[in-house]
LOLUMTI-598461 format. One line per 2 residues: number of its first residue (from 1); their letters; for each residue x, y, z of N, C-alpha, C, CB. Coordinates in steps of 0.001 Angstrom, whole numbers, m for minus. Atoms other than C-alpha are relative to their C-alpha. Glycine has a CB too. Layout:
! residues N
NUM = a = X,Y,Z,X,Y,Z,X,Y,Z,X,Y,Z | ...
//
This chain:
! residues 229
1 = ma = 1350,m177,529,m59488,113410,88206,m55,m269,m1502,m499,1410,294 | 0,364,1413,m58371,112607,84672,m684,m1344,m198,1435,m42,m551
3 = ls = 612,1321,124,m59475,109025,85305,m1518,73,21,483,m906,1113 | 1463,m106,m52,m63018,110163,86108,m569,332,m1369,m429,1067,1018
5 = al = 463,m325,1348,m63328,111640,82606,267,m1135,m968,666,1270,m499 | m366,1071,917,m61570,108719,80908,m831,m1273,206,1467,m322,158
7 = tg = 946,1111,m143,m64205,106317,82275,m1177,122,m949,m505,m76,1424 | 1007,m137,1049,m66500,107724,79587,m1333,551,420,m221,m1281,m607
9 = in = 1287,m492,m470,m69177,109498,81581,m680,909,m1019,178,740,1305 | 596,m912,971,m69692,112203,78967,m494,m747,m1232,1005,1070,m407
11 = sv = 400,785,1163,m69828,109663,76144,m1271,m800,279,1131,m940,m417 | 1200,771,m355,m72378,107498,77959,m1208,904,93,201,m742,1326
13 = ml = 1122,m945,m91,m74537,110504,78766,m422,481,m1388,380,1207,885 | 297,m478,1348,m74274,111671,75147,m775,m1043,m794,1292,365,m734
15 = ys = 619,1058,791,m75279,108310,73699,m1119,m723,738,1041,m993,m419 | 1083,662,m735,m77851,107401,76344,m1309,21,m777,m198,663,1357
17 = tt = 1225,m76,796,m80654,108594,74055,12,m1032,m1111,m175,1399,m588 | m118,1004,1062,m79374,106386,71200,m168,m1406,551,1352,124,m707
19 = if = 102,1335,m612,m79040,103381,73509,m1436,m284,422,945,m118,1218 | 1387,187,m400,m82536,103912,74869,m882,m252,m1218,m502,1221,779
21 = sl = 792,230,1212,m83895,104075,71320,211,m1420,m517,370,1024,m1093 | m237,1381,371,m82226,100730,70577,m794,m953,883,1481,m318,84
23 = ag = 792,819,m930,m84066,99404,73609,m1505,158,m219,344,366,1438 | 1421,m168,315,m87380,100625,72162,m614,1265,525,m757,m1137,524
25 = lk = 524,m1261,m528,m87729,103958,73966,365,1115,m982,569,302,1440 | m279,m934,1086,m88025,106377,71068,m31,1462,431,m985,m209,m1106
27 = es = 119,m1385,m436,m88869,109542,73017,1298,450,669,m1194,168,964 | m1271,m469,m559,m85574,111355,73609,m203,772,1292,731,871,m1009
29 = ts = 277,m767,m1223,m87168,113615,76205,m170,m924,1194,m1257,864,m176 | 224,951,m1096,m88257,110620,78290,1306,m626,464,m975,m1096,m435
31 = st = m1266,635,m385,m84831,108942,78194,910,974,713,708,m566,m1222 | m816,m1015,m671,m83059,112184,79110,m497,268,1414,1,1297,m804
33 = ai = 580,m249,m1324,m85451,112755,82003,292,m1151,959,m1513,214,m112 | m279,1162,m853,m84943,109214,83310,1442,31,489,m276,m1314,m761
35 = va = m1417,m35,m368,m81144,109521,83255,274,1124,992,877,172,m1249 | m214,m1144,m895,m81239,112962,84901,m576,m270,1384,m631,1270,m590
37 = av = 634,291,m1292,m83636,111798,87623,824,m1002,806,m1424,m542,m212 | m820,999,m684,m81516,108749,88452,1297,626,500,307,m1182,m937
39 = nv = m1243,m669,m385,m78393,110910,88537,m207,848,1253,519,875,m1153 | 286,m866,m1152,m79979,113386,90977,m255,m836,1250,m1217,907,m289
41 = la = 336,833,m1164,m81386,110685,93274,1237,m704,553,m1070,m1040,m375 | m1208,680,m460,m78081,108793,93392,964,982,665,691,m709,m1171
43 = tv = m873,m1014,m603,m76164,112003,94153,m478,374,1396,62,1253,m885 | 561,m324,m1323,m78512,112873,97036,262,m1145,974,m1527,283,m100
45 = aa = m255,1153,m862,m78185,109340,98426,1480,m74,386,m432,m1301,m703 | m1427,59,m284,m74390,109511,98150,412,1034,1032,794,199,m1271
47 = qr = m312,m1026,m982,m74271,112742,100135,m347,m457,1412,m740,1286,m330 | 375,512,m1324,m76042,110992,102993,881,m1170,420,m1468,m430,7
49 = la = m791,1189,m324,m73908,107845,102759,1476,305,207,m148,m1024,m1092 | m1436,m315,m78,m70546,109632,102573,504,22,1434,281,1343,m657
51 = dt = m424,m95,m1395,m70444,110195,106342,m380,m1230,822,m599,1231,631 | 337,1236,m704,m71832,106770,107247,785,m1183,m546,m1495,m278,m102
53 = kg = m744,1098,621,m70366,104286,104789,1450,367,m286,m677,m422,m1286 | m1369,m433,259,m67290,106362,103985,235,369,m1447,960,m1073,400
55 = rr = m313,m457,1349,m65768,108086,100993,617,m1105,m842,937,1189,54 | m685,1055,747,m63496,105202,99977,m974,m1103,m405,1147,m590,833
57 = fl = 1004,1021,285,m66388,102738,100176,m847,391,m1205,m894,m228,1222 | 828,m465,1115,m68538,104845,97838,803,73,m1286,m604,1367,315
59 = ll = m820,m145,1198,m65669,105529,95448,277,m1361,m647,1322,703,343 | m310,1320,535,m64671,101869,95057,m1243,m689,m555,635,m865,1077
61 = ng = 1221,642,481,m68236,100611,94761,m571,711,m1221,m1041,m41,1107 | 471,m730,1165,m69119,103378,92322,789,m371,m1249,89,1495,247
63 = ig = m834,370,1146,m66167,102571,90043,m286,m1446,m408,1507,182,333 | 325,1388,321,m66957,98861,90300,m1311,m127,m750,m59,m822,1260
65 = am = 1290,20,699,m70549,99494,89256,144,521,m1424,m1039,837,764 | m239,m534,1347,m69338,101567,86293,658,m1046,m889,877,1261,65
67 = fl = m679,1048,777,m67040,98747,85173,m987,m1088,m437,1145,m627,829 | 965,1050,325,m69779,96117,85349,m1033,491,m1017,m705,m484,1272
69 = al = 1006,m551,915,m72244,98415,83571,536,107,m1416,m464,1370,480 | m579,m146,1336,m69880,99106,80662,211,m1354,m669,1325,754,78
71 = va = m173,1338,570,m69076,95415,80193,m1352,m564,m442,671,m948,1027 | 1334,496,349,m72775,94491,80253,m580,752,m1196,m943,125,1201
73 = ls = 511,m814,1102,m73640,97362,77919,676,m384,m1316,214,1495,291 | m716,396,1211,m70947,96392,75413,m444,m1376,m476,1508,9,245
75 = as = 447,1347,385,m72004,92740,75489,m1403,34,m601,25,m941,1217 | 1360,m101,526,m75644,93724,74928,m9,570,m1420,m859,871,920
77 = ll = m61,m592,1334,m74671,95791,71884,662,m929,m1018,749,1317,55 | m733,871,916,m72315,93171,70408,m737,m1301,m298,1359,m312,570
79 = vs = 650,1306,150,m74397,90033,70961,m1453,199,m387,104,m830,1305 | 1408,m70,404,m77646,89759,69052,m774,m1096,711,m152,m132,m1545
81 = se = 824,944,m758,m80380,88119,71068,m1408,m41,m578,m43,386,1496 | 1388,145,456,m83754,86724,70074,m976,561,1006,m324,m1459,m267
83 = ds = 851,m559,m1060,m85153,87926,73383,208,1508,34,324,m643,1399 | m161,m1452,84,m85583,91608,72591,m286,691,1326,m910,562,m1071
85 = al = 338,m608,m1291,m87129,92333,75988,1181,m68,952,m1219,m695,623 | m1173,152,m869,m84073,90969,77821,1115,941,m438,501,m1458,m10
87 = qa = m1038,m895,491,m81717,92923,75591,m315,1446,328,174,m164,m1496 | 404,m1365,m344,m83706,96106,76132,224,279,1483,m1475,230,m362
89 = fl = m203,m141,m1449,m83605,95533,79899,1479,180,324,m558,m1228,750 | m1432,m101,m257,m79825,95033,79814,548,1352,m469,748,m1146,m696
91 = lv = m461,m1286,508,m79287,98151,77688,m356,1144,948,m594,262,m1376 | 465,m1084,m879,m81380,100444,79876,606,m146,1394,m1550,7,89
93 = gs = m530,234,m1346,m80254,98839,83131,1479,327,96,m229,m1441,409 | m1438,m272,m6,m76571,99134,82179,280,1500,18,667,m642,m1218
95 = vl = m178,m1457,20,m76859,102832,81371,m314,596,1374,m902,644,m1084 | 393,m554,m1308,m78675,103569,84632,976,m423,1097,m1428,m451,367
97 = lf = m980,451,m987,m76215,101452,86654,1287,812,m124,296,m1507,m174 | m1194,m820,207,m73328,103377,85096,m184,1397,583,330,95,m1493
99 = vi = 286,m1340,m521,m74956,106707,85948,m2,m5,1524,m1352,511,m529 | 9,112,m1467,m75561,105565,89535,1419,m155,532,m870,m1196,452
101 = gf = m1379,222,m432,m71964,104342,89848,821,1280,m28,658,m1046,m874 | m744,m1267,72,m70542,107654,88670,m506,997,1037,m112,609,m1408
103 = ai = 581,m978,m923,m72953,109680,90828,458,m240,1434,m1524,m47,m72 | m391,275,m1388,m72023,107891,94073,1515,m43,169,m604,m1321,464
105 = gf = m1444,99,m97,m68317,107624,93242,695,1290,m365,496,m1100,m875 | m726,m1187,464,m66429,110169,91172,m845,1270,129,437,m185,m1456
107 = ga = 844,m1192,11,m69397,112534,90979,m223,605,1360,m1308,m321,m598 | 363,m504,m1328,m70186,112809,94691,1196,180,926,m985,m933,642
109 = vg = m1059,m42,m1017,m67035,112059,96674,1402,207,m582,m18,m1278,799 | m1323,m160,588,m64179,112410,94185,667,1302,394,m92,m80,m1490
111 = wt = m562,m1313,m339,m63684,116123,94748,133,166,1516,m880,1126,m581 | m95,m75,m1460,m64354,115743,98481,1282,m652,508,m1217,m668,646
113 = vi = m1206,708,m419,m61559,113203,98878,1246,814,m359,62,m1398,m654 | m1159,m796,424,m59141,115397,96911,216,1180,950,m191,508,m1452
115 = se = m135,m1158,m892,m59871,118424,99103,461,m396,1391,m1316,741,98 | m373,441,m1340,m59280,116333,102228,1412,m558,70,m969,m1035,481
117 = iv = m1305,659,m75,m56104,114429,101334,1153,919,m382,11,m1212,m892 | m1070,m922,398,m54193,117386,99885,244,995,1131,m362,748,m1326
119 = ps = m297,m974,m1057,m52404,119553,102515,m468,1405,m395,1511,12,305 | 572,m1323,270,m53821,123063,102839,979,927,m718,m446,644,1298
121 = rl = m978,m885,646,m50585,124722,101729,109,m271,m1506,1376,m169,659 | m59,360,1424,m50870,122908,98369,m1363,m73,m654,693,m1318,m166
123 = rg = 1343,302,495,m54637,122739,98007,m404,859,m1194,m1002,182,1108 | 392,m875,1099,m55104,125752,95745,631,m423,m1317,377,1430,314
125 = ka = m689,404,1222,m52470,124728,93209,m404,m1407,m427,1510,72,197 | 353,1382,335,m53376,121045,93432,m1385,m88,m620,65,m881,1242
127 = cg = 1356,25,556,m57080,121649,92821,m31,612,m1398,m973,749,926 | m102,m562,1346,m56206,123853,89857,541,m1027,m980,892,1240,4
129 = lf = m563,1049,848,m54095,121004,88464,m1028,m1091,m269,1250,m602,650 | 1011,1048,167,m56886,118476,89069,m1101,441,m958,m606,m377,1356
131 = vs = 1045,m516,894,m59474,120669,87356,498,48,m1444,m453,1406,452 | m572,m57,1346,m57172,121215,84382,97,m1390,m621,1384,652,37
133 = an = m87,1375,514,m56542,117471,84053,m1368,m544,m337,681,m914,1016 | 1355,473,252,m60263,116782,84288,m563,599,m1294,m909,347,1185
135 = wa = 505,m652,1207,m61154,119323,81603,748,m476,m1237,113,1519,128 | m773,491,1142,m58327,118167,79330,m446,m1394,m411,1491,m7,330
137 = sn = 466,1364,299,m59465,114551,79607,m1391,13,m602,6,m862,1264 | 1352,m121,582,m63092,115521,78976,61,492,m1437,m867,955,839
139 = sl = m133,m528,1359,m61999,117476,75907,478,m1093,m960,978,1194,m21 | m494,1085,853,m60071,114481,74529,m1103,m1007,m304,1185,m706,667
141 = vs = 1091,956,208,m63026,112150,75047,m1037,576,m956,m662,m373,1343 | 995,m626,874,m65433,114610,73417,510,142,m1431,m391,1369,546
143 = lf = m573,m256,1318,m63061,115273,70537,95,m1266,m844,1373,620,146 | m278,1210,758,m62361,111671,69568,m1122,m1040,56,1265,m611,498
145 = tl = 1055,1008,m137,m65597,109859,70513,m608,m382,m1351,m1094,513,931 | 686,296,1265,m67338,110160,67139,934,m675,m999,m568,1284,m610
147 = sl = m929,610,946,m64240,109348,65083,356,m1425,391,1259,832,m105 | m308,1359,m461,m63440,106308,67233,m1173,m941,m235,371,9,1488
149 = ig = 1174,841,249,m66997,105008,66965,m69,m392,m1473,m1294,733,420 | m16,320,1426,m66786,105275,63187,1112,m963,m356,142,1260,m815
151 = kf = m1131,863,297,m63374,103611,63138,m227,m1414,493,1257,559,611 | 219,1318,m593,m64534,100727,65341,m1187,m752,m600,m204,145,1477
153 = gg = 1048,785,660,m67477,99808,63114,m1372,613,m29,m103,m1288,644 | 1309,m624,114,m70290,102317,63298,m726,114,1322,m839,m764,m956
155 = ek = 752,m405,m1179,m73040,103224,65697,m86,m1076,1072,m1374,402,m403 | 229,1026,m1016,m73714,99889,67414,1308,m674,426,m980,m1050,m525
157 = rg = m1260,669,m324,m70436,97981,67211,1039,991,486,531,m755,m1212 | m986,m999,m397,m68360,101145,67474,m189,458,1432,m67,1186,m922
159 = va = 286,m389,m1387,m70090,102232,70683,393,m1114,958,m1494,347,172 | m321,1128,m872,m69665,98734,72154,1502,m113,225,m540,m1300,m593
161 = vl = m1454,113,m134,m65912,98624,71439,556,1167,813,671,m51,m1388 | m466,m1169,m756,m65411,102158,72747,m304,m154,1482,m647,1283,m537
163 = yl = 362,175,m1404,m67250,101288,75965,847,m1095,662,m1491,m341,123 | m928,986,m561,m65023,98232,76408,1322,661,379,246,m1146,m1004
165 = if = m1217,m756,m333,m62047,100595,76293,m226,811,1283,405,945,m1178 | 315,m753,m1222,m63735,102781,78907,m56,m928,1222,m1346,745,m162
167 = sv = 58,944,m1126,m64301,99676,81056,1408,m335,498,m740,m1297,m416 | m1381,217,m408,m60540,99061,81039,499,1190,828,903,m219,m1236
169 = nc = m361,m1191,m787,m60056,102645,82230,m627,m46,1390,m442,1281,m731 | 640,158,m1312,m62550,101933,85027,779,m970,865,m1446,m485,m156
171 = lv = m779,980,m753,m60508,98917,86041,1294,633,519,316,m1231,m878 | m1215,m718,m431,m57352,101058,86144,m321,956,1143,626,781,m1184
173 = ay = 408,m941,m1046,m59200,103667,88217,m285,m731,1308,m1240,792,m443 | 303,777,m1216,m60405,100978,90654,1298,m426,701,m858,m1254,m350
175 = vf = m1278,431,m594,m56884,99604,91172,721,1190,634,906,m665,m1073 | m644,m1201,m536,m55524,103132,91654,m653,421,1309,m64,1150,m1019
177 = af = 706,m428,m1211,m58224,104046,94202,210,m1001,1132,m1504,171,m285 | m197,1026,m1021,m57808,100737,96040,1392,97,628,m207,m1392,m604
179 = qf = m1381,m19,m484,m54050,101169,96343,356,1308,697,952,m236,m1150 | m542,m1287,m433,m53671,104885,97000,m986,900,745,508,729,m1180
181 = is = 985,m862,m663,m56927,106352,98375,m334,m571,1365,m1285,143,m856 | 301,427,m1374,m57335,106124,102162,m1355,558,423,1114,466,986
183 = et = 1286,m472,m518,m60559,106531,104099,202,1268,821,m683,m1092,857 | m89,m1270,m726,m61074,110075,105387,m1247,275,835,222,1144,m976
185 = kg = 1245,m206,m749,m64500,109634,106997,275,221,1479,m937,m1195,m181 | m95,m249,m1426,m64707,111161,110466,1325,584,461,m244,m1249,720
187 = ls = m1307,m538,m374,m61163,112560,110392,35,1512,m244,1130,m705,m794 | m151,m1442,167,m60437,116241,110931,1241,276,m842,95,717,1379
189 = lg = m1190,m368,758,m57866,118126,108872,1261,m143,842,m123,1428,m516 | m1150,170,m882,m55578,118069,111905,442,m1444,101,m317,525,1371
191 = el = m330,1417,m51,m55760,114284,112027,548,m499,m1341,m1231,m810,397 | m488,391,1317,m55226,113960,108273,1387,550,m290,m959,462,m1062
193 = hp = m1271,m670,264,m52304,116395,108227,582,518,1318,m187,1167,m1019 | m495,m419,m1320,m50724,116446,111722,1166,975,m56,415,m1202,784
195 = se = m1170,m882,86,m47636,118301,110484,m389,1458,m192,900,m438,m1139 | 396,m1385,255,m49682,121415,109712,m444,731,1258,m1109,35,m1015
197 = nf = 283,m618,m1296,m50479,122045,113398,m1319,790,6,1147,919,389 | 1303,m639,m101,m54192,122798,113110,m379,134,1471,m1075,m804,m777
199 = pq = 460,m127,m1385,m55720,124139,116354,m1026,m1062,329,m589,1386,249 | 929,1037,m424,m57537,121436,118262,m1187,625,718,701,m1021,909
201 = lp = 1216,m544,m602,m61100,122518,118983,m660,m1050,889,m985,478,m1091 | 683,971,m851,m63106,120911,121796,m1121,m687,m758,m552,677,1254
203 = ka = 1044,766,661,m65400,118139,120609,m1301,97,783,422,m1465,m159 | 1307,m111,m643,m69094,118512,121311,m493,m1367,431,m1017,659,m940
205 = tp = 581,1233,m499,m70823,115877,123395,m1386,m174,m582,m50,m6,1534 | 1322,189,579,m73834,114357,121602,m1103,137,1041,m86,m1357,m665
207 = kf = 1144,m194,m876,m77139,115381,123183,m1274,m301,m750,m31,1422,558 | 1317,193,575,m80831,114934,122572,m72,m1320,m762,m353,1165,m920
209 = gg = 152,1314,603,m80913,111198,121937,1206,m438,m813,m1206,m15,m865 | m1203,435,686,m77336,110868,120728,309,740,m1269,m102,m1415,m301
211 = as = m250,m745,1252,m77568,113336,117826,692,1314,319,m1330,264,m775 | m688,m1276,m177,m75140,116234,117594,m721,1057,m804,1487,m94,m425
213 = sp = 798,m975,727,m77732,118788,116607,675,1355,40,m1414,89,580 | m567,m1350,m34,m76788,122371,115716,m295,724,1307,m532,814,m1159
215 = ys = 355,m659,m1258,m78624,123508,118856,943,m428,1114,m1454,m317,385 | m863,487,m1079,m76539,121283,121145,1416,523,m170,6,m1535,41
217 = lv = m1346,m537,226,m73314,122458,119500,88,1454,436,390,m128,m1477 | 12,m1408,m395,m74264,126107,120007,m43,134,1510,m1191,727,m627
219 = me = 117,m80,m1444,m75235,125496,123622,1316,m356,682,m1111,m917,489 | m1292,321,m605,m71883,123862,124361,971,1155,m138,591,m1253,m632
221 = ev = m853,m1174,161,m70111,126903,122941,m393,1085,994,m86,538,m1437 | 472,m991,m968,m72276,129138,125124,484,m348,1389,m1528,96,m17
223 = em = m429,410,m1320,m71395,127084,128211,1479,254,245,m302,m1446,200 | m1445,m233,m127,m67688,127643,127501,325,1482,184,729,m538,m1232
225 = lp = m265,m1421,m148,m68051,131443,127600,161,358,1475,m1127,827,m635 | m180,m406,m1420,m66844,133186,130799,m1256,682,527,1221,956,153
227 = ds = 1169,m626,m625,m69490,134358,133259,139,1517,m35,m174,m492,1457 | m20,m1469,10,m70452,137991,132999,134,533,1418,m1280,564,m664
229 = p = m211,m520,m1364,m69406,140169,135995,m1304,498,621,1032,1138,m16
//
């Protein structure tokens, strides 16, 4: 989870108001509301897609979107364009694409995948380690963001160079996820960790038009109960 922080999510969220002002949107309240709304909507969509498209699919596509957004955002800040409307569109669009990428990837399914791939006997300690790594990485990014921006050339150029560094971290995260993260969609803990000998529960048969509704699951459990004397 250190990689999720090193992709620069906190820095992008922090400077989203400044980037929106460069694009011509001066109201900080409006820019904050737009970013928050997009983040919420993307997170809700990811929760629905996690069990249909899969965790690995969302994670890889989310990281890929973050990489493309950071490259486009850095290029928009570094290259001066006579078409101010196009530059404003690229600035705002890149920020929103980055937020969407994080929301559907690391934000929505990152912790879910970790809880599923780690064996239950190690899950408590492992999650503690992951949380510590995440907080430590977030602290480093927060601590050095302003000084690095100043060192790299100030508000506009400094932000662009810093975001290029974050884009490299996104690329590293993508390669890591592609190589080492397996799909866990539709798999029980017993199937993911056969050595732990989880009890095998009977699978419910879909009813009512093919949907496994809570009612049908309860009724199947009732049917399994012994008859009363």
